[in-house]
C-alpha positions, 0 to 999 in steps of 0.5 A, spaced: 635 162 163 641 160 168 646 166 170 642 171 166 642 178 169 634 178 169 634 172 174 631 173 181 636 176 186 641 178 180 643 185 178 638 189 173 641 195 171 645 197 177 640 195 182 640 189 186 634 185 187 632 182 194 628 176 195 622 180 196 622 183 189 624 190 191 630 193 188 636 197 191 642 200 188 648 197 189 653 200 193 658 205 189 665 204 188 670 207 193 673 211 188 667 215 186 666 218 193 674 218 195 674 226 193 668 227 198 673 228 205 677 233 201 671 237 199 669 238 206 676 239 208 677 244 203 675 250 207 680 249 212 685 247 208 684 254 204 685 258 211 691 254 213 694 255 207 693 263 207 695 263 215 701 258 215 703 256 208 704 263 205 707 266 211 712 260 212 714 261 204 715 269 205 719 267 211 724 262 207 724 267 201 726 273 205 732 269 209 735 268 202 735 275 201 739 281 203 733 285 206 734 291 211 731 298 212 734 300 205 730 294 201 724 295 205 723 303 203 725 301 196 731 305 196 735 299 194 733 292 190 733 286 194 739 281 192 739 274 193 744 272 198 743 264 198 746 261 204 749 267 206 745 270 212 745 263 215 753 263 214 753 269 218 748 267 223 752 260 225 758 264 225 755 269 231 757 266 238 751 270 241 746 266 236 749 259 239 749 262 246 742 264 245 740 257 242 743 254 248 739 258 253 733 257 249 733 249 249 735 249 257 729 254 259 724 251 254 726 244 257 725 246 264 718 249 262 716 243 259 718 238 265 715 243 270 709 244 266 708 237 265 709 235 273 705 240 275 699 239 270 699 231 271 700 232 279 693 237 279 690 232 274 691 226 279 689 231 285 682 233 281 680 225 282 681 225 289 677 231 291 670 233 292 666 237 287 666 244 290 674 244 291 675 240 284 670 246 281 674 251 284 681 248 282 678 248 275 676 255 275 682 258 278 686 254 272 682 256 267 682 263 269 690 263 269 690 259 262 685 265 259 689 271 262 693 274 256 700 273 257 702 281 257 697 281 263 700 275 267 707 278 266 705 284 269 701 281 275 707 277 276 712 283 276 708 287 281 708 281 285 715 280 285 717 288 285 723 289 289 719 295 292 712 294 293 711 286 291 708 282 297 713 276 295 719 279 298 715 282 304 713 275 306 720 272 304 724 277 308 728 279 302 728 286 302 729 290 296 731 284 292 731 284 285 728 278 281 730 281 274 737 283 276 740 276 276 740 272 270 738 265 273 733 269 278 730 272 272 729 266 268 726 263 274 721 268 275 719 267 267 719 260 268 714 260 274 709 265 270 710 260 264 708 254 268 702 258 271 699 260 265 701 253 261 699 248 266 691 248 266 692 245 259 695 239 261 691 239 267 684 239 264 687 234 258 690 229 263 684 229 268 679 228 262 684 222 260 684 219 267 676 219 267 676 215 261 680 210 265 676 204 267 675 205 275 676 197 276 683 198 273 685 203 279 681 199 284 685 193 282 692 196 283 690 199 289 687 192 292 694 190 290 697 195 295 700 200 289 702 207 292 699 213 288 706 214 285 706 206 283 699 207 280 701 213 276 707 210 273 705 203 272 698 204 270 695 211 268 702 213 265 702 208 260 694 208 258 695 216 258 701 216 253 697 218 247 694 224 251 701 225 254 704 225 247 699 231 245 701 235 251 708 234 251 709 236 243 704 242 245 708 244 251 715 244 247 712 248 241 709 253 246 715 254 251 721 254 245 718 260 242 716 264 248 716 271 247 711 275 251 714 273 258 721 274 256 720 281 253 715 284 258 718 281 264 726 282 263 725 288 259 727 286 252 732 280 254 735 282 261 741 286 262 746 286 256 741 280 253 743 275 259 735 273 258 735 273 251 731 267 247 731 265 240 724 269 239 726 275 242 733 275 239 729 274 232 725 280 234 731 284 236 735 283 229 729 284 225 726 290 228 731 293 233 737 292 228 732 292 221 736 286 219 730 283 217 733 277 213 737 275 219 731 275 223 727 271 218 733 266 218 732 265 225 725 264 224 727 258 219 732 255 224 726 255 230 721 252 225 726 246 223 728 245 230 721 244 232 719 240 226 726 235 228 724 235 235 717 233 234 719 228 229 724 224 233 719 224 239 714 221 235 719 216 232 721 214 238 714 212 241 713 208 234 719 204 236 716 203 242 710 200 239 705 206 241 699 207 237 699 215 235 
């Protein structure tokens, strides 16, 4: 009987019969298994929810309250302030000075880290195995060094009395942490030292994935190393450069340990203060936890805005991310 569900090659109770007479189950509709990825992601989402979502919620909540030492100790109830803490923060001239210093310092750190990391990544492709291994180990050692340890070592290297750097440069007892700009420069060098290995290793892995024929063709055309990087490697590595740039922006914008350790809490009269140290001073040194939380929320919003704008600009240029 033509068109019958029992005919050869037809479907019998959810089974598909092939020409050899054997039967197999028809594939499940996509909707039935759409929950499977979420089941696998559920443990990670629970951990991220506990480690990120809830603290951010508490941070935002405290920023809308009057929350000082009196409320922490239970002597007074926490009262709702609305945007009062933000109005007080934005009306403080010191906040804008610290914000400007943070933006400039973070931008300098990001540019320097990317430049050093990318240059050393290209160098890794030009040297032999033993120097390459030594450079990789040295970079990973710097990356693995705790921030407090690295900051203390750099302070010893640039110590005005016993540091070898001043002796080599003939600077006598010059104090690098006394002046505002020299202190920022010293911290910048330490931040770049402990951050460039991530960029170096990531970009090096991307360069190794580029077909050698492309680089050889560019070299045969007479392109210099700088031209090869600018016109060949950089466009092909742009998705990787996006990742390392965003990571560097986040890390350098919220730098805390290096500034706090190397400038003794923000420098003389707070001349080397950045937003993270400023929030710490407000929250814990002054017991103004609500203002410290408001600063944290502002930092979070700035980082989200910078990341979204950067990704949007890349999408306008037709980049696949």
